[in-house]
Every structure is written in C-alpha cells, then in structure tokens.
C-alpha positions as CSV (number, residue, x, y, z in Angstrom):
1,X,252.1,-131.3,-22.0
2,X,249.6,-133.9,-20.0
3,X,251.0,-137.0,-18.7
4,X,249.9,-140.0,-20.6
5,X,250.6,-143.6,-19.8
6,X,253.2,-144.1,-22.5
7,X,255.5,-141.3,-21.1
8,X,255.2,-143.1,-17.5
9,X,256.6,-146.4,-19.0
10,X,253.4,-147.8,-18.3
11,X,253.3,-150.5,-20.9
12,X,257.1,-150.5,-21.8
13,X,258.2,-151.5,-18.5
14,X,255.7,-154.7,-17.8
15,X,257.8,-157.9,-18.7
16,X,257.8,-161.5,-17.9
17,X,259.6,-160.9,-14.5
18,X,257.2,-158.4,-13.6
19,X,255.2,-160.1,-10.4
20,X,251.7,-158.9,-11.7
21,X,250.5,-158.1,-15.0
22,X,250.6,-155.0,-16.8
23,X,247.0,-154.4,-16.1
24,X,247.9,-155.0,-12.3
25,X,251.0,-152.3,-12.2
26,X,250.9,-148.7,-11.6
27,X,253.2,-146.0,-13.4
28,X,256.6,-146.2,-12.7
29,X,256.8,-142.6,-12.3
30,X,253.4,-142.4,-10.5
31,X,254.7,-139.0,-8.9
32,X,256.1,-137.4,-12.2
33,X,254.9,-133.7,-12.5
34,X,252.3,-132.9,-14.6
35,X,249.3,-130.9,-15.1
36,X,247.2,-133.7,-13.6
37,X,249.0,-133.4,-10.2
38,X,248.1,-129.8,-9.9
39,X,244.5,-130.9,-9.2
40,X,243.5,-130.4,-5.3
41,X,242.5,-134.2,-5.6
42,X,245.7,-135.4,-7.0
43,X,248.1,-133.7,-5.3
44,X,250.2,-135.4,-2.3
45,X,250.4,-139.0,-4.2
46,X,253.3,-140.9,-3.3
47,X,254.3,-144.5,-4.5
48,X,254.4,-145.8,-0.7
49,X,250.8,-144.6,-0.6
50,X,249.6,-146.3,-3.3
51,X,251.5,-149.5,-2.4
52,X,249.9,-149.3,1.1
53,X,246.4,-149.1,-0.5
54,X,247.4,-151.9,-2.9
55,X,248.4,-154.2,0.0
56,X,245.1,-153.3,1.8
57,X,243.0,-154.1,-1.0
58,X,244.7,-157.7,-1.3
59,X,244.8,-158.4,2.5
60,X,240.8,-157.8,2.2
61,X,240.2,-159.9,-0.9
62,X,242.3,-162.6,1.0
63,X,240.0,-162.7,3.9
64,X,237.0,-162.2,1.9
65,X,237.9,-165.7,-0.1
66,X,239.2,-167.2,3.6
67,X,236.0,-166.6,4.7
68,X,233.9,-167.8,2.0
69,X,236.0,-171.0,1.8
70,X,235.3,-171.6,5.4
71,X,231.4,-171.2,4.7
72,X,231.4,-173.6,2.0
73,X,233.3,-176.1,4.3
74,X,230.8,-175.4,7.1
75,X,227.5,-175.9,4.8
76,X,229.2,-179.3,3.2
77,X,229.6,-180.7,6.6
78,X,226.0,-179.7,7.7
79,X,224.6,-181.5,4.1
80,X,226.7,-184.5,4.8
81,X,225.8,-184.7,8.2
82,X,222.2,-184.3,7.9
83,X,221.8,-186.6,4.6
84,X,224.4,-189.6,6.3
85,X,221.8,-189.1,9.6
86,X,218.9,-189.6,7.2
87,X,220.6,-192.8,5.5
88,X,221.3,-194.0,9.2
89,X,217.7,-193.4,10.3
90,X,216.2,-195.1,6.8
91,X,218.7,-198.3,7.2
92,X,217.7,-198.6,11.0
93,X,213.8,-198.2,10.3
94,X,214.1,-200.4,7.4
95,X,215.9,-203.3,9.0
96,X,213.4,-203.2,12.1
97,X,210.8,-203.6,9.4
98,X,212.4,-206.4,7.7
99,X,212.4,-208.4,11.2
100,X,208.5,-207.8,11.7
101,X,208.2,-208.7,8.0
102,X,209.8,-212.4,8.7
103,X,208.0,-212.6,11.7
104,X,204.7,-212.0,10.0
105,X,203.9,-208.9,12.0
106,X,202.4,-206.8,9.0
107,X,201.4,-203.8,10.9
108,X,204.7,-203.2,12.9
109,X,206.4,-203.9,9.5
110,X,204.1,-201.2,7.3
111,X,205.1,-198.7,10.3
112,X,208.7,-199.1,10.3
113,X,208.7,-198.9,6.6
114,X,206.6,-195.8,6.6
115,X,209.4,-194.4,9.2
116,X,212.1,-195.6,6.7
117,X,210.5,-193.6,3.6
118,X,209.8,-190.6,5.6
119,X,213.4,-190.5,6.0
120,X,214.4,-191.3,2.5
121,X,211.4,-191.3,0.1
122,X,213.8,-193.0,-2.5
123,X,214.3,-196.0,-1.1
124,X,213.0,-198.6,-3.5
125,X,213.6,-201.5,-1.1
126,X,211.2,-200.3,2.0
127,X,208.9,-199.1,-0.3
128,X,208.8,-202.5,-2.3
129,X,208.6,-204.5,1.3
130,X,205.8,-202.0,2.4
131,X,204.0,-203.5,-0.8
132,X,204.4,-206.6,0.2
133,X,203.0,-206.2,4.1
134,X,200.0,-204.1,2.5
135,X,199.3,-207.3,0.4
136,X,199.3,-209.7,3.7
137,X,196.8,-207.2,5.3
138,X,194.4,-207.2,2.3
139,X,195.1,-203.8,0.9
140,X,195.8,-204.6,-2.5
141,X,195.7,-201.1,-3.7
142,X,198.6,-200.4,-1.5
143,X,200.2,-203.0,-2.7
144,X,199.9,-202.4,-5.9
145,X,201.0,-198.5,-5.8
146,X,203.9,-199.2,-3.7
147,X,205.7,-201.9,-6.1
148,X,204.9,-200.1,-8.9
149,X,206.6,-196.7,-7.4
150,X,209.5,-199.4,-6.3
151,X,209.9,-200.6,-9.6
152,X,209.9,-197.0,-11.3
153,X,213.2,-196.3,-8.6
154,X,214.7,-199.5,-9.4
155,X,213.6,-201.4,-12.6
156,X,215.9,-204.4,-12.3
157,X,214.7,-205.2,-8.3
158,X,215.1,-208.9,-8.2
159,X,211.1,-210.6,-7.8
160,X,209.5,-207.4,-7.8
161,X,208.2,-208.0,-11.4
162,X,206.8,-211.6,-10.1
163,X,205.1,-209.5,-7.0
164,X,203.8,-207.0,-9.1
165,X,201.8,-209.6,-11.4
166,X,200.6,-211.5,-8.1
167,X,198.8,-208.2,-6.7
168,X,197.4,-207.3,-10.3
169,X,195.8,-210.8,-10.4
170,X,194.3,-210.3,-6.6
171,X,192.9,-207.1,-7.8
172,X,191.4,-208.9,-10.8
173,X,194.0,-206.8,-13.3
174,X,194.3,-209.8,-15.8
175,X,195.8,-207.3,-18.6
176,X,198.2,-206.2,-16.3
177,X,199.2,-209.3,-14.3
178,X,200.0,-210.7,-17.8
179,X,202.3,-207.8,-18.6
180,X,203.9,-207.7,-15.4
181,X,204.7,-211.7,-15.2
182,X,205.9,-211.6,-18.8
183,X,208.6,-209.1,-17.5
184,X,209.1,-211.7,-14.6
185,X,209.7,-214.5,-16.9
186,X,212.2,-212.8,-19.1
187,X,214.1,-212.1,-16.2
188,X,214.3,-215.5,-14.7
189,X,213.7,-214.8,-10.8
190,X,211.8,-217.9,-9.5
191,X,211.1,-218.4,-13.5
192,X,208.8,-221.5,-12.8
193,X,206.8,-219.8,-10.0
194,X,206.2,-216.5,-12.9
195,X,205.2,-219.3,-15.4
196,X,202.5,-220.8,-13.0
197,X,200.9,-217.4,-12.4
198,X,201.4,-216.5,-15.9
199,X,199.8,-219.6,-17.1
200,X,197.0,-218.7,-14.6
201,X,196.2,-215.4,-16.1
202,X,196.0,-217.1,-19.3
203,X,193.9,-219.8,-18.4
204,X,191.3,-216.9,-17.3
205,X,191.9,-215.0,-20.2
206,X,190.7,-218.1,-22.6
207,X,194.2,-218.7,-24.1
208,X,194.5,-222.4,-23.1
209,X,196.7,-223.5,-25.4
210,X,199.5,-220.9,-24.0
211,X,198.6,-221.5,-20.4
212,X,198.8,-225.1,-20.6
213,X,202.4,-224.8,-22.1
214,X,203.6,-222.5,-19.2
215,X,201.4,-224.5,-16.3
216,X,203.3,-227.9,-17.9
217,X,206.6,-225.8,-17.5
218,X,206.0,-224.7,-14.1
219,X,205.5,-228.1,-12.5
220,X,209.5,-228.6,-12.5
221,X,209.2,-226.3,-9.2
222,X,208.2,-228.7,-6.4
223,X,206.7,-224.9,-4.5
224,X,204.2,-224.8,-7.5
225,X,203.9,-228.4,-9.1
226,X,200.5,-229.4,-7.7
227,X,199.1,-226.2,-8.4
228,X,200.0,-226.2,-11.6
229,X,199.1,-229.7,-12.1
230,X,195.6,-229.1,-11.1
231,X,195.2,-225.9,-13.4
232,X,197.1,-227.8,-16.2
233,X,194.2,-230.7,-15.6
234,X,191.2,-227.8,-15.6
235,X,192.6,-226.7,-18.9
236,X,192.9,-230.4,-20.7
237,X,189.5,-230.6,-19.7
238,X,188.4,-227.4,-21.4
239,X,190.4,-228.5,-24.5
240,X,188.6,-232.0,-24.4
241,X,191.3,-234.0,-23.0
242,X,189.5,-236.0,-20.4
243,X,191.9,-239.0,-19.8
244,X,194.9,-236.3,-19.3
245,X,192.5,-234.5,-17.3
246,X,191.5,-236.9,-14.8
247,X,195.5,-238.5,-14.5
248,X,196.7,-235.1,-13.3
249,X,193.7,-234.5,-10.9
250,X,194.1,-237.8,-9.5
251,X,197.7,-237.3,-8.7
252,X,196.6,-233.8,-7.0
253,X,194.1,-235.7,-5.1
254,X,195.8,-238.4,-3.8
255,X,199.0,-236.2,-2.6
256,X,197.0,-233.2,-1.0
257,X,193.8,-234.7,-0.2
258,X,193.0,-232.1,2.6
259,X,193.8,-229.1,0.8
260,X,191.6,-226.8,-1.4
261,X,193.0,-227.7,-4.5
262,X,192.6,-231.7,-3.6
263,X,189.2,-231.5,-2.8
264,X,188.1,-229.9,-5.7
265,X,190.1,-232.1,-7.7
266,X,188.5,-235.2,-6.0
267,X,184.9,-233.3,-6.4
268,X,185.6,-233.8,-10.1
269,X,186.7,-237.2,-10.2
270,X,183.6,-238.0,-8.3
271,X,181.4,-236.6,-10.8
272,X,180.9,-233.1,-9.5
273,X,181.7,-230.0,-11.5
274,X,185.2,-228.5,-11.8
275,X,185.2,-225.4,-9.3
276,X,187.2,-223.2,-11.2
277,X,184.7,-221.2,-12.8
278,X,184.9,-220.8,-16.2
279,X,185.8,-218.1,-18.9
280,X,183.0,-215.8,-19.5
281,X,181.3,-216.7,-22.7
282,X,180.0,-212.8,-23.4
283,X,182.2,-209.6,-24.2
284,X,180.8,-205.8,-24.8
285,X,182.8,-203.4,-26.3
286,X,182.4,-199.6,-27.3
287,X,183.9,-196.7,-28.7
288,X,183.7,-192.8,-29.2
289,X,186.4,-191.1,-30.7
290,X,187.1,-188.1,-33.0
291,X,188.7,-188.6,-36.6
292,X,190.4,-185.9,-38.5
293,X,190.7,-186.7,-43.0
294,X,192.8,-185.0,-45.2
295,X,190.9,-186.4,-48.2
296,X,187.2,-187.8,-47.3
297,X,186.4,-190.5,-49.4
298,X,183.9,-192.6,-50.3
299,X,182.4,-196.1,-48.4
300,X,184.5,-197.8,-45.6
301,X,188.5,-198.4,-46.1
302,X,187.6,-201.9,-47.2
303,X,186.4,-200.7,-50.9
304,X,189.1,-199.9,-53.4
305,X,188.9,-196.5,-55.0
306,X,187.8,-197.3,-58.6
307,X,185.9,-194.2,-59.7
308,X,187.1,-190.3,-59.4
309,X,183.7,-189.8,-57.8
310,X,185.0,-191.7,-54.7
311,X,187.8,-189.1,-54.1
312,X,186.5,-185.6,-52.3
313,X,189.7,-184.1,-52.6
314,X,188.0,-182.2,-49.3
315,X,189.1,-182.4,-45.4
316,X,186.7,-182.8,-42.3
317,X,186.2,-183.9,-39.4
318,X,183.6,-186.4,-37.8
319,X,182.5,-188.2,-35.1
320,X,182.8,-192.0,-35.0
321,X,181.0,-194.2,-32.8
322,X,181.2,-198.0,-32.5
323,X,179.6,-200.8,-30.3
324,X,179.5,-204.6,-30.6
325,X,179.2,-208.0,-28.5
326,X,180.9,-211.4,-28.9
327,X,179.3,-214.7,-27.3
328,X,180.8,-217.8,-27.1
329,X,178.4,-221.0,-27.7
330,X,181.1,-223.6,-27.0
331,X,184.2,-223.9,-24.7
332,X,184.5,-227.3,-23.5
333,X,184.6,-229.2,-26.8
334,X,187.3,-229.8,-29.2
335,X,185.9,-227.1,-31.0
336,X,184.9,-223.4,-29.9
337,X,182.2,-221.5,-31.7
338,X,181.7,-217.6,-30.9
339,X,179.3,-215.2,-32.9
340,X,179.6,-211.3,-32.8
341,X,178.0,-208.2,-34.0
342,X,179.3,-204.9,-34.6
343,X,177.8,-201.1,-35.4
344,X,179.0,-198.4,-36.7
345,X,178.6,-194.8,-37.5
346,X,180.3,-191.9,-38.5
347,X,178.9,-188.1,-38.5
348,X,180.9,-185.6,-40.4
349,X,181.1,-182.1,-39.7
350,X,180.6,-181.0,-43.2
351,X,180.5,-183.5,-46.0
352,X,177.6,-185.2,-44.6
353,X,176.7,-186.5,-47.5
354,X,179.8,-189.3,-46.9
355,X,178.0,-190.5,-43.4
356,X,178.4,-193.9,-43.1
357,X,176.8,-196.5,-41.1
358,X,177.7,-200.1,-40.7
359,X,176.3,-203.8,-39.3
360,X,178.5,-206.5,-38.9
361,X,177.6,-209.8,-38.4
362,X,180.4,-212.6,-38.1
363,X,180.8,-216.5,-37.0
364,X,183.6,-218.2,-36.1
365,X,184.6,-222.0,-35.7
366,X,188.1,-223.0,-34.9
367,X,189.5,-226.4,-33.7
368,X,193.1,-227.5,-32.8
369,X,195.0,-230.9,-33.3
370,X,198.8,-230.3,-32.1
371,X,200.5,-228.9,-34.0
372,X,197.7,-227.4,-36.1
373,X,194.9,-225.2,-35.8
374,X,192.2,-224.7,-38.3
375,X,189.1,-223.0,-38.6
376,X,186.5,-220.9,-40.7
377,X,185.1,-217.1,-40.4
378,X,182.4,-215.9,-42.1
379,X,180.2,-212.7,-41.9
380,X,177.5,-210.5,-43.6
381,X,178.1,-206.7,-43.5
382,X,175.6,-204.1,-44.5
383,X,176.3,-200.5,-45.1
384,X,174.1,-197.3,-45.3
385,X,175.3,-194.0,-47.1
386,X,174.1,-191.0,-46.1
387,X,171.4,-192.9,-44.3
388,X,170.5,-194.6,-47.4
389,X,171.1,-198.3,-48.6
390,X,175.0,-198.3,-50.1
391,X,175.7,-202.0,-50.5
392,X,175.6,-205.5,-48.8
393,X,178.4,-208.2,-48.7
394,X,179.0,-211.8,-48.0
395,X,182.4,-213.4,-46.5
396,X,184.2,-216.2,-45.9
397,X,187.7,-217.5,-44.7
398,X,189.0,-220.9,-44.4
399,X,192.1,-220.8,-42.6
400,X,194.6,-223.4,-41.2
401,X,197.8,-222.5,-39.2
402,X,201.0,-224.8,-38.2
403,X,202.5,-224.2,-35.1
404,X,206.4,-224.4,-35.6
405,X,207.0,-223.9,-31.6
406,X,205.1,-221.6,-29.2
407,X,206.7,-218.3,-30.8
408,X,206.3,-219.1,-34.7
409,X,203.5,-220.3,-36.7
410,X,202.4,-220.1,-40.4
411,X,199.1,-219.6,-41.7
412,X,197.4,-220.2,-45.1
413,X,193.8,-218.7,-45.9
414,X,191.3,-218.4,-48.9
415,X,189.0,-215.0,-48.3
416,X,185.8,-215.1,-50.4
417,X,183.7,-212.1,-50.9
418,X,180.7,-211.1,-52.8
419,X,179.6,-207.1,-53.0
420,X,176.5,-206.2,-54.1
421,X,175.7,-202.4,-54.6
422,X,171.9,-201.5,-53.9
423,X,172.2,-197.8,-55.5
424,X,173.2,-196.2,-58.7
425,X,175.6,-195.2,-60.1
426,X,177.6,-197.7,-58.2
427,X,174.9,-200.9,-59.2
428,X,175.7,-203.0,-60.9
429,X,178.9,-202.3,-62.6
430,X,180.9,-202.4,-59.2
431,X,179.3,-206.2,-58.2
432,X,181.7,-208.2,-57.6
433,X,183.2,-211.7,-56.3
434,X,186.7,-211.7,-54.7
435,X,188.8,-214.2,-54.2
436,X,192.2,-214.1,-52.2
437,X,194.5,-216.4,-51.3
438,X,197.5,-215.6,-48.6
439,X,199.8,-217.1,-46.6
440,X,201.1,-215.4,-43.0
441,X,203.8,-215.7,-40.7
442,X,203.6,-215.2,-37.2
443,X,206.8,-214.7,-34.8
444,X,206.5,-214.0,-31.3
445,X,209.6,-211.9,-30.3
446,X,210.0,-212.9,-26.6
447,X,206.4,-212.5,-25.1
448,X,203.0,-212.9,-25.9
449,X,202.6,-209.2,-26.4
450,X,205.3,-208.8,-28.6
451,X,204.4,-210.2,-32.3
452,X,205.8,-209.2,-35.7
453,X,203.5,-210.4,-38.8
454,X,204.4,-211.0,-42.5
455,X,202.1,-211.8,-45.2
456,X,200.9,-211.9,-48.8
457,X,198.2,-212.3,-50.5
458,X,196.8,-212.9,-54.2
459,X,193.7,-210.7,-55.1
460,X,191.1,-211.1,-57.8
461,X,188.5,-208.8,-58.5
462,X,186.0,-210.7,-60.8
463,X,183.3,-208.1,-61.9
464,X,179.5,-209.6,-61.7
465,X,178.6,-206.7,-64.8
466,X,179.7,-208.4,-68.0
467,X,178.9,-205.2,-69.7
468,X,181.6,-202.2,-70.4
469,X,181.2,-200.7,-66.7
470,X,181.9,-203.9,-65.0
471,X,184.9,-205.0,-66.9
472,X,186.6,-201.9,-66.4
473,X,186.7,-202.5,-62.5
474,X,187.7,-206.1,-63.1
475,X,192.0,-206.3,-61.6
476,X,194.8,-208.6,-60.4
477,X,196.2,-207.6,-57.2
478,X,199.2,-208.3,-55.0
479,X,199.3,-207.3,-51.2
480,X,202.4,-207.3,-49.1
481,X,201.9,-206.2,-45.5
482,X,203.6,-206.7,-42.4
483,X,202.5,-205.7,-38.9
484,X,203.9,-205.5,-35.5
485,X,202.7,-205.4,-31.6
486,X,204.7,-204.0,-29.0
487,X,204.0,-203.3,-25.0
488,X,206.5,-200.5,-24.3
489,X,206.9,-198.7,-20.7
490,X,204.6,-201.6,-19.5
491,X,201.4,-200.2,-20.1
492,X,201.4,-198.4,-23.7
493,X,200.5,-200.8,-26.4
494,X,201.8,-200.1,-29.6
495,X,200.6,-201.3,-33.1
496,X,202.3,-200.4,-36.3
497,X,201.6,-201.5,-40.1
498,X,202.5,-201.1,-43.6
499,X,201.1,-202.5,-46.6
500,X,201.6,-202.4,-50.4
501,X,199.0,-203.3,-52.8
502,X,199.7,-203.7,-56.7
503,X,196.5,-203.5,-58.8
504,X,196.4,-204.4,-62.7
505,X,193.0,-203.4,-64.1
506,X,192.5,-206.1,-67.0
507,X,190.7,-204.1,-69.6
508,X,191.1,-200.9,-71.8
509,X,187.0,-200.3,-71.9
510,X,187.7,-197.5,-68.8
511,X,187.2,-194.3,-71.1
512,X,190.4,-193.0,-69.4
513,X,192.5,-192.9,-72.9
514,X,192.0,-196.7,-73.6
515,X,194.9,-197.6,-71.5
516,X,194.7,-200.2,-68.6
517,X,195.1,-198.9,-65.2
518,X,197.9,-199.9,-63.1
519,X,197.6,-198.8,-59.2
520,X,200.6,-199.1,-56.6
521,X,199.2,-198.2,-53.2
522,X,201.1,-197.4,-50.1
523,X,199.5,-197.6,-46.5
524,X,200.9,-196.4,-43.0
525,X,199.4,-196.9,-39.9
526,X,200.2,-196.6,-36.1
527,X,198.0,-196.9,-33.1
528,X,198.7,-196.6,-29.4
529,X,196.6,-197.8,-26.6
530,X,196.9,-196.9,-23.1
531,X,194.6,-198.6,-20.3
532,X,192.8,-196.1,-17.8
533,X,191.3,-199.0,-15.9
534,X,190.4,-202.4,-16.2
535,X,187.4,-201.4,-18.7
536,X,189.0,-198.5,-20.2
537,X,191.7,-197.5,-22.7
538,X,192.7,-194.2,-24.4
539,X,193.4,-194.8,-28.0
540,X,195.3,-192.5,-30.7
541,X,195.9,-193.6,-34.5
542,X,197.2,-192.8,-37.8
543,X,196.8,-194.1,-41.0
544,X,198.3,-192.5,-43.9
545,X,197.9,-193.5,-47.7
546,X,199.9,-192.7,-50.8
547,X,197.9,-193.6,-54.3
548,X,199.8,-194.0,-57.6
549,X,198.4,-194.3,-60.9
550,X,199.0,-194.7,-64.5
551,X,195.8,-192.6,-65.0
552,X,196.3,-189.1,-63.3
553,X,192.4,-188.8,-62.0
554,X,193.2,-191.8,-59.5
555,X,196.4,-190.0,-57.7
556,X,195.8,-188.8,-54.3
557,X,197.0,-188.8,-51.0
558,X,194.8,-189.6,-47.7
559,X,195.7,-188.9,-44.0
560,X,193.6,-189.8,-40.9
561,X,194.2,-189.0,-37.3
562,X,192.1,-190.3,-34.4
563,X,191.7,-190.3,-30.9
564,X,189.1,-192.1,-28.9
565,X,187.8,-193.5,-25.5
566,X,187.1,-197.4,-26.0
567,X,185.2,-199.5,-23.6
568,X,185.5,-203.6,-23.0
569,X,183.6,-205.5,-21.0
C-alpha cells in the first residue's frame, strides 16, 4: 500500500508543543519503507539529511533578512544625511539673505535666497523674503510671483497678504490688491497699515464711502497717520466736503511740509489742483460666449412667459456677443451722474427665428447724506426679434437706502416699466404697465467681496388693452429672492441666486377652460468668474427654471449653460 501523510502521522503528530506548525514539519516516519522509496531519486532518505537541509535553508533566510535590514538602515541614513545637509545649506543661505536684506543689500539678498531655495524649494520664508527684495529693486512681477508662491506653501505666513496687496497695487492690479488687502485686514497683522492700503485701493476704484471709513481708521497708526489723513482729505474733496478736506490737508502740510504729500497738500490749499489723479470717467466692456439652452423661449429673460407660442420645447446652442460703455458726468459734487449703453446679439445654430438683438440706454443719478443714500435709475430698451422690430420699453426706479453700518444696509424701491410691442400677435394684447415696489436687505459677510442680499417685491402687471386678449395677461405677483456673492480661493468669484415667483392672473377670459391662471416659478442661478488678467476674465454660468401652472400648457423646465470671455477696461 503506498505511503500517505495520514499513515505517517503527518497531521496527527502536530500539537501546540510542536516548535513548528504542521505545515513546516516533515513526516514523523519519513524513512518508512514504501513503494516511493524504491524510486531512484527517493532512495537513501534519512531524517538527519532532512534536518540538515532544513537548518541550511533557515540559515540562508536569516542571512538574507539580516542583509536586507542592513541595507535599509544604510539607505535611511543616506537619505536622512542628504535631507539634513540640504536643510543646513538652506538655513545658512536664508540667514545670510536676511542679513543682506536688513542692510538694504538687495541683490546680495536675492542671491542668498536663490541659494536657499535651490537647496529647499519648499522654504516659504526664503521665497517670501526674496519677493520683498525683488520689490525693492523694482521687479514687481517677480515680487508678486514669489509672494504668491510663499502663500501657497504657507497660507498663514504673517504679513504676506499685506505685502502681496502692496505688490499688486504697485503693478496696477487693483482688483487683486483689494482681495489680498481684505485678507490682510481679516488676519489683523499690521491691521491699520492694511486698512490704509485697502482704503487707497478703494479710493482709486471709486468706492469713496468705504475708502473714507478705512482711511479714517488707519489714522490710529502713527506709521500711516499722515498719508491716511492726506487721502481722507482727497476723498472729502470728491464727496463735496471742502471744509473737512481743508482741515485735514492743512494738518498734513503743517506737519510734513517738505514731503511729497505735504507739498501736494499745500498746493491744494493755495488754490491749485489736488495732485492725485481722479478716477477714470469712462468704462468699456465686452463679452463673447457660447450658451446651450434646453428650451428656447421668446424674448429676453425679463419677459414673462404668457402664451404657449413663447415656449418651443426645443434645445439649441447660440453665440452671444455683448458690448457696452459707461461714462460718469459728475464726480466732484454731492451727486454722481452716469450714463451707459449696452448692445447684445444672440445667434442660434438652428432656431434662427429666435435670434434676439438688444439696445439698452441707462441714466443714473445718486447722492448720499449719511446714513442715507438715494437715487434714480432710468432707461430705455429696444429689442429686435429675428432682425425685425419686436418691442421697446421705458424704465424708472427711484430708491432710498439706509446704511445701518459698514456691513448692513436696507433699500426700498419702486420699479416702473412701460412695455409696447411693435408686431402682432403680441400687439396690442401684451402691451402693459408694470409697477413693482420692493425692499432689499444687504449684508456684508466680513469683506466687501462677500455679500448677501435678501429681497421681496410686489408686482402689478396692468395691461393697456381693455379687450379680452389684454385682460388675459393682467396679473398680481410676489417675488422672493436671495443672492450671494463670495470670493473663494483668492481669485474665484462665485455668484449664486434663487428666486421664487407667484403670479395670479386676474381674469378668466383666457380661453384655457375659463379658469384663472396661477403660476409658480423657481429660478436658480450660479455664476463663476476667474480673472485671467487685469482686463480679461473667464466666466461660467448656469440658470435653471422650473415653471408650474394650473394650466398645463404653461408648465415647463429650462436650463441654460454658458461660458464666455469678458473684457473690461
């Protein structure tokens, strides 16, 4: 009978006292005569020979493991030594760069920081100080590059946001300077210095009220007290407060008569012009983009869907081009006056009958007497559908705002609109006057680029035509909306909004089962903007509509996705 493991006690002899588990033991009677021992390569088997082979195998394994351990220790020691040496080289070069920096030896400092970064490219401090040294030698672009990189490595690096904002300001990148300096104010490092430079940026951007507040706060720091007082005086000039401006500028001219700001203040007091250049009076902008619309509808978004023919239930893509200009007529007075013109054209790929061209003229006047601000906005719009006249309208919106603080304001307004359609079948049934009183609350969430708005308005659509067709489109409506503007990751500006609309149509002469129509609309919007340069930005947008009605013909969904390049100058 052939030998089997069970015959030899291969499994039966293993126990917890066995020095090796069963799968490492030889059969207890490995030399038991059997048919297998008669084979040439199995003959001569002995327990001693098996034990010797086992010992030799284990010795070889132990040697291999010992060598692997020794090589691992050696490799770790080599790596640690290299890292330690690189760290030592980096620290020595960094220290040498600091000495040169504080001795105003800018080129020597840059060379030392170059050496430190060559040994350790992740050294945020060396990169930051190299940026400061580059700024001292006039390399503004290099300074911006280094300080940005340092903040990516160490976002909480003290004072770096302030210095980055100043570098942006030197480069003329006012929007980026504003963002960086707002971060510096939030972090509190040299807070009043950061407030001064942020106030200077906002002054040059034309936001005089906010600039005046920051510059006033900055005067608490002796380091920037006089420059802040000088620019506060300039803001007062533009706000139409000459007496306050004179008092501030007299103080500057008296305390530092031989400095640049002292000479400029004295020139103003003697009847000359203020040396700071005024904010540019004009602005140009344009946009070229692509939109995909899942349900092309008639007219601009301000036109309420009122008839089934307005809804195509067809998707299409389109190219959209816009261009416009704004001009400020009045700046240095208690009132501001500006006018603007905007042109737009959409070109559909397939549904060309829905190509829409728009021309918008607007005029705005505003004033302020703390804590109130007030104004009137008016405009005229003309639209052509498929390159033929469609409708025109006039608009006027008086408004009044109460500023509770720098971070909260409440606005009341009444929007008036008269719309006249110029082609059938919309004329005259869709001609109407619209009245919309409302209120809006604004909240700044810690920074000027973080804004939350909540609003409500009551809307009355009063049709001009007294016939059945006109009365069909008369309604009363309620609109609740909220908007959030937030800058994230330093350069991404995100806008999000939601609006709920309730429209109750007044009359039953609709022809839709002789019942009054009631519509509920939900609109979602998301916009993202990323600046590619000071004058060019990439944008992405999404708008979603969900429209419900007790008349099924007016139930629809619509989704619009867009991407574009915007140019502003």
